[in-house]
C-alpha positions as CSV (number, residue, x, y, z in Angstrom):
1,X,2.8,10.9,-15.4
2,X,2.1,8.0,-18.6
3,X,4.6,7.1,-20.9
4,X,3.7,9.1,-24.7
5,X,5.3,8.7,-27.7
6,X,6.9,11.7,-29.6
7,X,8.0,13.4,-32.8
8,X,11.8,13.7,-32.9
9,X,11.8,15.1,-36.7
10,X,9.7,16.5,-38.7
11,X,9.0,14.4,-42.3
12,X,11.2,11.9,-41.5
13,X,10.7,8.0,-42.3
14,X,10.9,6.6,-39.0
15,X,9.7,9.9,-37.0
16,X,9.4,8.1,-33.7
17,X,11.8,8.7,-31.5
18,X,11.8,8.2,-27.9
19,X,9.9,7.2,-25.2
20,X,9.9,10.1,-22.2
21,X,8.6,9.8,-19.0
22,X,9.4,10.8,-15.6
23,X,12.5,9.0,-14.0
24,X,11.4,7.5,-10.5
25,X,12.4,4.6,-8.6
26,X,10.1,1.2,-9.2
27,X,9.3,0.9,-5.9
28,X,7.4,4.7,-6.2
29,X,5.8,3.5,-9.1
30,X,4.7,0.6,-7.9
31,X,2.9,2.8,-5.2
32,X,1.2,4.6,-7.7
33,X,0.3,2.0,-9.7
34,X,-0.9,0.1,-6.7
35,X,-3.8,2.6,-6.6
36,X,-5.3,1.7,-10.2
37,X,-8.4,-0.3,-8.8
38,X,-9.5,-1.9,-12.6
39,X,-7.8,-5.0,-13.8
40,X,-7.8,-3.5,-17.3
41,X,-5.8,-0.2,-16.5
42,X,-3.3,-2.7,-14.6
43,X,-2.8,-4.4,-17.9
44,X,-2.4,-1.4,-19.6
45,X,0.5,-0.4,-17.8
46,X,2.3,-3.0,-18.9
47,X,1.8,-2.6,-22.6
48,X,2.8,1.0,-22.2
49,X,6.8,0.8,-23.3
50,X,9.1,-1.7,-22.6
51,X,10.5,-0.2,-18.9
52,X,7.3,-0.1,-17.6
53,X,6.3,-3.4,-18.8
54,X,9.7,-4.7,-17.0
55,X,8.7,-2.9,-13.9
56,X,5.1,-4.0,-14.0
57,X,5.7,-7.9,-14.6
58,X,8.4,-8.0,-11.3
59,X,5.8,-6.0,-9.8
60,X,3.8,-8.9,-8.1
61,X,1.6,-6.1,-6.0
62,X,-0.4,-5.1,-9.1
63,X,-1.5,-8.7,-9.6
64,X,-1.4,-10.3,-6.3
65,X,-5.0,-9.2,-5.7
66,X,-7.7,-9.7,-8.4
67,X,-10.7,-8.1,-7.5
68,X,-14.2,-7.8,-9.9
69,X,-17.4,-6.6,-9.3
70,X,-20.0,-7.3,-12.7
71,X,-23.4,-5.8,-11.9
72,X,-26.9,-6.8,-13.0
73,X,-27.7,-4.8,-15.8
74,X,-31.7,-6.5,-16.2
75,X,-33.9,-5.2,-13.2
76,X,-37.5,-6.2,-12.9
77,X,-38.2,-2.7,-14.3
78,X,-37.3,-3.1,-17.9
79,X,-40.3,-4.3,-19.5
80,X,-38.7,-4.7,-22.8
81,X,-38.0,-8.1,-23.7
82,X,-35.5,-6.9,-26.5
83,X,-33.7,-4.6,-24.3
84,X,-33.4,-7.4,-21.7
85,X,-32.2,-9.4,-24.0
86,X,-29.3,-6.6,-25.1
87,X,-28.7,-6.1,-21.8
88,X,-28.3,-10.0,-20.9
89,X,-25.8,-10.3,-23.5
90,X,-23.8,-7.1,-22.8
91,X,-23.5,-8.9,-19.0
92,X,-21.9,-11.9,-20.6
93,X,-19.4,-9.8,-23.0
94,X,-18.2,-8.2,-19.5
95,X,-17.6,-11.4,-18.0
96,X,-16.2,-13.6,-20.7
97,X,-13.9,-10.1,-21.3
98,X,-13.3,-10.0,-17.4
99,X,-12.2,-13.6,-17.5
100,X,-9.4,-12.8,-20.3
101,X,-8.2,-10.2,-18.4
102,X,-7.9,-12.5,-15.1
103,X,-5.9,-15.1,-17.2
104,X,-3.5,-12.7,-18.5
105,X,-3.1,-11.2,-14.3
106,X,-2.6,-14.6,-13.0
107,X,0.1,-15.2,-15.5
108,X,1.8,-11.9,-14.2
109,X,1.1,-13.1,-10.6
110,X,3.5,-14.4,-8.0
111,X,4.1,-17.1,-6.0
112,X,0.0,-16.1,-3.9
113,X,-2.7,-14.3,-4.8
114,X,-5.9,-13.1,-3.5
115,X,-9.1,-13.3,-5.5
116,X,-12.4,-11.3,-4.9
117,X,-15.0,-12.1,-6.9
118,X,-18.7,-10.7,-7.2
119,X,-21.4,-10.9,-10.1
120,X,-24.9,-10.1,-9.5
121,X,-26.1,-11.4,-13.1
122,X,-29.5,-12.4,-13.9
123,X,-28.3,-15.8,-15.8
124,X,-24.5,-16.7,-16.0
125,X,-23.9,-18.9,-18.8
126,X,-22.5,-22.7,-17.8
127,X,-20.1,-21.8,-20.5
128,X,-18.7,-18.8,-18.2
129,X,-18.8,-21.2,-15.5
130,X,-16.8,-23.8,-17.0
131,X,-13.9,-21.0,-18.2
132,X,-14.0,-19.5,-14.3
133,X,-13.6,-23.0,-13.0
134,X,-11.1,-24.1,-15.3
135,X,-9.1,-20.9,-14.6
136,X,-9.0,-21.1,-10.9
137,X,-8.5,-25.3,-11.1
138,X,-5.4,-23.9,-13.4
139,X,-3.9,-21.4,-10.3
140,X,-5.6,-23.1,-7.5
141,X,-1.9,-24.1,-5.5
142,X,-1.5,-19.8,-5.6
143,X,-4.7,-19.1,-4.6
144,X,-4.4,-17.4,-0.6
145,X,-8.1,-16.0,-0.2
146,X,-11.1,-16.8,-2.2
147,X,-14.1,-14.5,-2.0
148,X,-16.9,-15.8,-4.4
149,X,-20.3,-13.6,-3.7
150,X,-22.6,-14.7,-7.0
151,X,-26.7,-13.8,-7.0
152,X,-28.0,-17.1,-6.9
153,X,-27.6,-20.1,-4.9
154,X,-27.3,-22.2,-8.4
155,X,-24.3,-20.5,-10.1
156,X,-22.4,-20.8,-6.5
157,X,-23.5,-24.5,-6.5
158,X,-22.0,-25.1,-10.0
159,X,-19.0,-23.4,-9.6
160,X,-18.2,-25.4,-6.3
161,X,-19.0,-28.3,-8.3
162,X,-16.5,-27.3,-11.2
163,X,-14.0,-26.7,-8.7
164,X,-11.6,-30.0,-8.5
165,X,-8.1,-28.6,-7.6
166,X,-6.7,-28.7,-4.3
167,X,-5.9,-24.9,-2.9
168,X,-3.6,-25.8,0.0
169,X,-2.8,-22.2,0.9
170,X,-5.9,-20.8,1.0
171,X,-6.5,-19.3,4.7
172,X,-9.8,-17.3,4.3
173,X,-12.9,-18.7,2.0
174,X,-15.8,-16.3,1.4
175,X,-18.8,-17.8,0.2
176,X,-22.1,-15.4,-0.2
177,X,-25.3,-15.4,-1.7
178,X,-26.2,-12.0,-3.1
179,X,-30.1,-12.4,-2.2
180,X,-29.9,-14.1,1.2
181,X,-30.8,-17.8,-0.4
182,X,-28.9,-20.5,1.9
183,X,-27.0,-22.6,0.1
184,X,-26.4,-26.1,1.8
185,X,-23.4,-26.5,4.1
186,X,-23.0,-30.4,2.1
187,X,-22.5,-28.7,-1.2
188,X,-18.7,-26.6,0.0
189,X,-16.0,-28.9,-0.9
190,X,-14.0,-28.4,2.3
191,X,-11.7,-31.1,1.5
192,X,-10.3,-28.8,-1.1
193,X,-9.0,-26.5,1.5
194,X,-7.4,-28.2,4.1
195,X,-5.5,-25.7,6.0
196,X,-8.5,-23.3,6.0
197,X,-8.6,-20.7,9.1
198,X,-11.6,-18.2,8.6
199,X,-15.0,-19.2,6.9
200,X,-17.2,-16.6,5.8
201,X,-20.3,-17.8,4.8
202,X,-24.1,-16.2,4.8
203,X,-26.2,-17.6,4.6
204,X,-25.4,-21.1,4.8
205,X,-27.5,-23.9,6.1
206,X,-25.9,-26.9,8.2
207,X,-29.5,-28.2,9.5
208,X,-29.5,-31.0,7.3
209,X,-26.0,-32.0,6.7
210,X,-24.4,-34.8,8.8
211,X,-21.4,-33.8,11.2
212,X,-18.5,-33.9,11.6
213,X,-18.2,-32.3,7.8
214,X,-15.8,-34.3,5.6
215,X,-12.5,-32.6,5.1
216,X,-13.4,-29.5,7.4
217,X,-10.0,-27.7,8.4
218,X,-9.3,-28.2,12.0
219,X,-7.3,-25.0,11.8
220,X,-10.3,-23.2,11.9
221,X,-10.3,-19.9,13.8
222,X,-13.0,-17.6,12.9
223,X,-16.7,-18.8,11.7
224,X,-18.7,-15.8,10.0
225,X,-22.2,-16.9,9.0
226,X,-25.8,-16.6,9.9
227,X,-28.8,-18.4,11.7
228,X,-32.7,-18.0,10.4
229,X,-33.7,-20.7,13.3
230,X,-32.8,-21.3,16.6
231,X,-32.0,-24.9,15.2
232,X,-30.1,-23.8,12.3
233,X,-27.8,-21.6,15.2
234,X,-27.5,-25.0,17.2
235,X,-26.0,-26.6,14.3
236,X,-23.9,-24.1,12.8
237,X,-22.2,-24.0,16.5
238,X,-21.9,-27.7,16.2
239,X,-20.2,-27.6,12.6
240,X,-17.0,-25.6,14.3
241,X,-15.9,-26.7,17.5
242,X,-12.8,-25.3,17.8
243,X,-13.3,-21.5,16.6
244,X,-12.2,-18.6,18.8
245,X,-14.0,-16.0,16.8
246,X,-18.0,-16.8,16.2
247,X,-19.6,-13.7,14.0
248,X,-23.2,-15.0,13.5
249,X,-26.3,-12.8,12.4
250,X,-29.3,-14.2,13.9
251,X,-32.1,-13.3,11.3
252,X,-34.9,-15.4,13.0
253,X,-38.1,-13.4,14.5
254,X,-40.3,-16.0,15.3
255,X,-41.1,-15.4,19.1
256,X,-42.4,-18.7,19.4
257,X,-38.6,-19.9,18.9
258,X,-37.4,-19.5,22.8
259,X,-34.2,-20.9,23.4
260,X,-34.9,-21.3,27.0
261,X,-37.9,-23.5,26.6
262,X,-36.3,-26.1,23.6
263,X,-33.1,-26.4,26.0
264,X,-30.8,-24.6,23.7
265,X,-29.7,-22.3,25.9
266,X,-27.0,-23.9,28.1
267,X,-25.6,-25.1,25.0
268,X,-25.4,-21.7,23.2
269,X,-24.2,-19.9,26.3
270,X,-21.3,-22.5,26.7
271,X,-20.3,-22.2,23.2
272,X,-20.1,-18.3,23.7
273,X,-17.8,-18.4,26.4
274,X,-14.1,-18.5,26.5
275,X,-13.8,-16.9,22.8
276,X,-11.4,-14.2,21.6
277,X,-14.1,-12.4,19.7
278,X,-17.9,-12.9,20.0
279,X,-20.0,-10.7,17.2
280,X,-24.1,-11.3,17.4
281,X,-26.1,-9.2,15.0
282,X,-30.0,-9.6,15.4
283,X,-31.4,-9.0,11.6
284,X,-35.4,-8.7,13.4
285,X,-34.2,-7.4,16.9
286,X,-35.8,-10.1,19.0
287,X,-32.8,-9.7,20.7
288,X,-35.0,-10.6,24.8
289,X,-35.2,-14.2,23.1
290,X,-31.5,-15.4,23.1
291,X,-29.5,-12.2,25.1
292,X,-29.3,-15.0,28.0
293,X,-26.4,-16.8,26.0
294,X,-24.2,-14.1,25.9
295,X,-21.9,-14.5,28.6
296,X,-22.0,-12.2,31.6
297,X,-19.0,-14.4,33.9
298,X,-15.6,-13.5,33.6
299,X,-13.5,-14.1,31.8
300,X,-15.8,-12.4,28.8
301,X,-14.4,-12.3,25.1
302,X,-12.1,-9.7,24.8
303,X,-14.2,-8.2,22.0
304,X,-17.5,-8.1,22.3
305,X,-19.9,-6.6,19.0
306,X,-23.9,-6.7,19.3
307,X,-25.5,-5.3,16.7
308,X,-29.6,-4.0,16.7
309,X,-29.1,-2.1,13.4
310,X,-32.8,-2.7,12.5
311,X,-35.9,-0.4,12.8
312,X,-37.1,-2.7,15.9
313,X,-40.6,-3.1,13.8
314,X,-40.3,-6.8,15.2
315,X,-39.5,-6.6,18.8
316,X,-42.2,-6.5,22.0
317,X,-40.3,-2.7,23.2
318,X,-38.0,-1.4,21.0
319,X,-36.7,0.8,23.8
320,X,-36.4,-1.8,26.4
321,X,-34.2,-4.1,24.1
322,X,-32.1,-1.3,23.5
323,X,-31.7,-0.8,27.3
324,X,-31.0,-4.8,27.7
325,X,-28.3,-4.4,24.7
326,X,-26.6,-1.5,26.7
327,X,-26.7,-3.5,30.0
328,X,-24.9,-6.6,28.2
329,X,-22.5,-4.9,26.2
330,X,-21.0,-2.5,29.0
331,X,-21.4,-4.5,31.9
332,X,-17.9,-5.0,32.7
333,X,-16.5,-1.6,31.5
334,X,-12.7,-1.2,34.2
335,X,-12.3,2.5,35.7
336,X,-9.7,2.8,33.5
337,X,-9.0,5.5,30.8
338,X,-10.9,4.5,27.6
339,X,-11.4,5.6,23.8
340,X,-15.0,6.2,23.3
341,X,-16.3,6.2,19.3
342,X,-19.6,7.2,18.1
343,X,-20.1,6.6,14.3
344,X,-22.4,6.0,11.6
345,X,-22.5,2.6,10.4
346,X,-24.2,0.3,7.5
347,X,-26.8,-2.2,8.8
348,X,-25.8,-5.5,8.0
349,X,-27.3,-7.1,4.4
350,X,-29.7,-4.3,3.9
351,X,-30.0,-1.9,1.3
352,X,-30.6,1.8,2.5
353,X,-32.2,4.1,0.9
354,X,-30.8,7.9,0.5
355,X,-33.3,9.4,2.7
356,X,-32.9,6.4,5.6
357,X,-30.6,7.6,8.2
358,X,-27.4,5.2,8.9
359,X,-27.5,3.1,12.6
360,X,-24.8,4.4,15.0
361,X,-22.3,2.5,16.4
362,X,-20.9,2.9,19.8
363,X,-17.5,1.7,20.6
364,X,-15.3,1.4,23.8
365,X,-11.8,0.5,24.0
366,X,-9.8,0.1,27.0
367,X,-5.9,0.0,25.6
368,X,-4.5,-1.5,28.8
369,X,-6.3,-4.2,28.7
370,X,-7.2,-4.4,24.9
371,X,-11.1,-5.2,25.8
372,X,-13.3,-3.6,23.3
373,X,-17.1,-3.7,23.4
374,X,-19.4,-2.4,20.7
375,X,-23.0,-2.0,20.1
376,X,-25.1,-1.0,17.1
377,X,-28.4,0.7,17.6
378,X,-30.8,2.1,15.5
379,X,-30.9,6.1,15.3
380,X,-34.0,6.7,16.7
381,X,-32.6,5.3,19.8
382,X,-29.7,7.7,20.4
383,X,-31.6,10.9,18.9
384,X,-35.0,10.4,19.9
385,X,-34.8,8.2,23.1
386,X,-33.2,10.4,26.1
387,X,-33.3,7.4,28.2
388,X,-31.2,5.4,26.3
389,X,-28.7,7.7,26.0
390,X,-29.0,8.4,29.9
391,X,-28.2,4.7,30.1
392,X,-24.8,4.9,28.1
393,X,-23.5,7.6,30.2
394,X,-24.3,5.9,32.9
395,X,-22.2,3.0,32.1
396,X,-19.3,4.9,31.1
397,X,-19.4,7.1,34.6
398,X,-17.0,5.2,36.0
399,X,-14.3,5.2,33.2
400,X,-12.4,8.5,32.2
401,X,-12.0,9.1,28.5
402,X,-8.8,9.5,26.9
403,X,-10.2,10.1,23.3
404,X,-13.7,10.6,22.2
405,X,-14.9,10.5,18.3
406,X,-18.6,11.6,18.1
407,X,-21.2,13.4,16.0
408,X,-21.4,16.6,16.3
409,X,-25.2,16.8,16.6
410,X,-24.7,13.9,19.6
411,X,-22.2,15.9,21.2
412,X,-24.4,17.8,23.4
413,X,-27.1,15.0,24.5
414,X,-23.4,12.5,25.0
415,X,-22.1,15.7,27.1
416,X,-25.1,16.0,29.5
417,X,-25.2,12.8,30.5
418,X,-21.3,12.5,31.4
419,X,-19.3,13.2,34.6
420,X,-16.6,15.7,35.0
421,X,-14.3,13.0,35.6
422,X,-15.0,11.8,32.1
423,X,-14.5,14.9,30.4
424,X,-11.5,16.2,32.1
425,X,-9.2,13.4,31.1
426,X,-10.4,14.1,27.2
427,X,-7.0,14.8,25.1
428,X,-8.2,14.1,21.4
429,X,-11.7,15.1,20.3
430,X,-13.2,13.9,16.7
431,X,-16.1,16.1,15.9
432,X,-17.8,14.3,12.7
433,X,-20.2,16.7,10.8
434,X,-23.1,14.2,9.4
435,X,-26.0,17.3,8.6
436,X,-26.2,20.6,7.8
437,X,-26.9,22.6,10.7
438,X,-28.3,26.2,11.4
439,X,-26.3,29.4,10.6
440,X,-27.1,30.6,14.1
441,X,-26.7,27.0,16.0
442,X,-24.7,27.7,19.5
443,X,-23.5,24.5,21.1
444,X,-23.9,24.1,24.4
445,X,-20.9,22.0,25.4
446,X,-18.6,21.8,28.4
447,X,-15.1,23.4,28.1
448,X,-12.3,20.3,28.0
449,X,-9.2,21.6,30.6
450,X,-7.4,18.3,28.8
451,X,-8.1,18.7,24.9
452,X,-5.0,19.5,23.1
453,X,-5.9,17.7,19.5
454,X,-9.2,18.3,17.6
455,X,-10.4,17.4,14.3
456,X,-13.5,18.4,12.6
457,X,-14.5,16.1,9.6
458,X,-17.4,15.1,7.4
459,X,-18.7,11.6,6.4
460,X,-17.2,12.6,2.7
461,X,-19.5,11.0,-0.1
462,X,-20.4,11.4,-3.5
463,X,-23.8,12.5,-2.2
464,X,-23.1,15.0,0.3
465,X,-20.2,17.3,-0.6
466,X,-21.7,20.5,0.9
467,X,-21.8,20.1,4.8
468,X,-20.6,23.9,5.2
469,X,-20.2,25.3,8.2
470,X,-20.5,28.9,9.0
471,X,-17.7,30.7,10.7
472,X,-19.7,31.8,13.9
473,X,-20.1,27.9,14.4
474,X,-17.3,27.1,13.7
475,X,-15.5,29.3,16.1
476,X,-18.3,29.1,18.7
477,X,-17.6,25.3,19.0
478,X,-13.9,26.1,19.4
479,X,-14.2,28.0,21.8
480,X,-16.7,26.4,23.9
481,X,-14.2,23.7,23.9
482,X,-11.2,25.1,24.3
483,X,-11.6,28.8,25.5
484,X,-9.0,31.3,25.2
485,X,-6.0,31.8,26.2
486,X,-5.9,27.9,26.6
487,X,-3.6,26.4,23.4
488,X,-4.4,23.5,21.2
489,X,-1.7,21.5,19.8
490,X,-3.2,20.4,16.5
491,X,-6.4,21.3,14.7
492,X,-7.2,19.5,11.3
493,X,-10.2,20.1,9.3
494,X,-11.4,17.3,6.8
495,X,-13.9,17.7,4.1
496,X,-15.7,20.6,5.9
497,X,-15.8,23.6,4.6
498,X,-15.8,27.0,6.4
499,X,-15.3,28.9,3.1
500,X,-12.6,29.2,0.0
501,X,-8.8,30.2,0.7
502,X,-10.1,33.3,-0.9
503,X,-13.0,33.6,1.1
504,X,-13.2,36.0,3.8
505,X,-14.0,33.6,6.4
506,X,-11.0,31.4,5.3
507,X,-9.0,34.4,6.6
508,X,-11.0,34.5,9.8
509,X,-10.2,30.9,10.3
510,X,-6.4,31.7,9.4
511,X,-6.8,34.5,12.1
512,X,-8.7,32.5,14.9
513,X,-6.0,29.4,14.7
514,X,-2.7,31.6,14.6
515,X,-3.7,34.7,16.9
516,X,-6.3,32.6,19.4
517,X,-4.5,29.3,19.6
518,X,-1.2,29.8,17.8
519,X,-1.3,27.4,15.4
520,X,-0.3,27.9,11.2
521,X,-2.9,27.0,8.9
522,X,-1.3,25.0,5.5
523,X,-3.8,25.5,2.7
524,X,-3.5,23.5,-0.7
525,X,-3.0,26.7,-2.2
526,X,0.2,27.1,-1.0
527,X,1.0,23.9,-2.6
528,X,-0.1,25.2,-6.1
529,X,-3.8,23.6,-6.1
530,X,-7.2,24.3,-4.3
531,X,-9.9,22.1,-4.1
532,X,-13.4,23.5,-2.6
533,X,-13.8,20.2,-0.4
534,X,-10.1,20.7,0.4
535,X,-8.9,19.8,4.2
536,X,-7.2,22.3,6.7
537,X,-4.1,21.0,9.0
538,X,-3.0,22.7,11.6
539,X,-0.1,22.6,13.8
């Protein structure tokens, strides 16, 4: 794909000849180059040859979004002070190099630019911050989105102090401290962002600032932040009187803080009513304390999301709080066709070790009304608390399901709780393989008479590439869902191995698809390449 200089003769004084490369239209090159994640690679493209340089400099997609992630090299585990000093210098060199590259890219950018910057360094030098702020100030009128995530509040504060040029086109502003130390809202120069529409800051302290905040845009429609006390939650809501979308992470777990007793409940309920979207996440799952603030009377927000991701260590009764959350989230599901999705998700603001299972997000969407209800629960609640799944089934029992996405190993307990009225309308099914299955596993699933489209996939990650299904399990699952002679319209496999193209299991899969379901498998081998992790697509 890449251009290169070639010899046109031997021994000639100017033995370099012409540049040869594929003759593709600029639009195609633009699509290819847009896949380059590193800023350094995008700049290199413009240095290959004059033709590529002309196309690259005219392609504002290459320069319109600048992202950087500079991770920490110096950690507490490193006891050798000489090594710590060397790594600290390396951090500074990498950061300085990014500054130079960003300056080149911003010169090539068009009328708008989006900045997404995450720097987790032990110590940011004042010189670097000064140069960074000067670069942002120079191009401030073109910035439309600014996301700044730094490792410590001091570095973020110094950056905010260094911004002095107005950014009238910024619509989205994100300010985050990676180690969950709150920045005072009074340090944020809101006057530089007069047309701000989306504000994201976790954590941010609004308690000790005078309201209204000077320069705060009246056009703000969406706020994402956190509250570590009942008072901070109240202060946050009062700082933003008009948004239609709140996403708040409630991280306090002090059982003495009771909004009902403190007189906050009526105020919280009034602020959460009339929204388009409401997302509330409990960092320590003290859900029972603030659940009464969630709107129960109609009209409720069209989008409600409740998050109880954590391990419920601080809850009075983990199961009881899960029941409450299910009741509150799905209390107004309409008796209309819905899409139901159960899938793994990442917990907010928490590092998850390799051995720890991810929480699950349950999403119910009504396409006709646009209503969405979403609930995240710790995995224990779904796998080891049968009553939780039973209550979920009860809440969904009045709605026919048109599309279902579910982990393979949750399919059986979910099917046991749903009614025939829920199941016979399912036309699309996506099964996600999240763990290894036993070779002799026999799924106890009901037949789905309306099923036409089946997708089987794994959560493909670098640490888990070999979620193999035996062919017997693969075939047994299909024949349970769609007993022959019923026909499927499509069957798709993504990152799930049932044997290679030259493996006997692959031939079995081809035979099953063609002979039993009337489908044809197009393999990667037919296109001239093969990858052990390839997917199958049948039509």
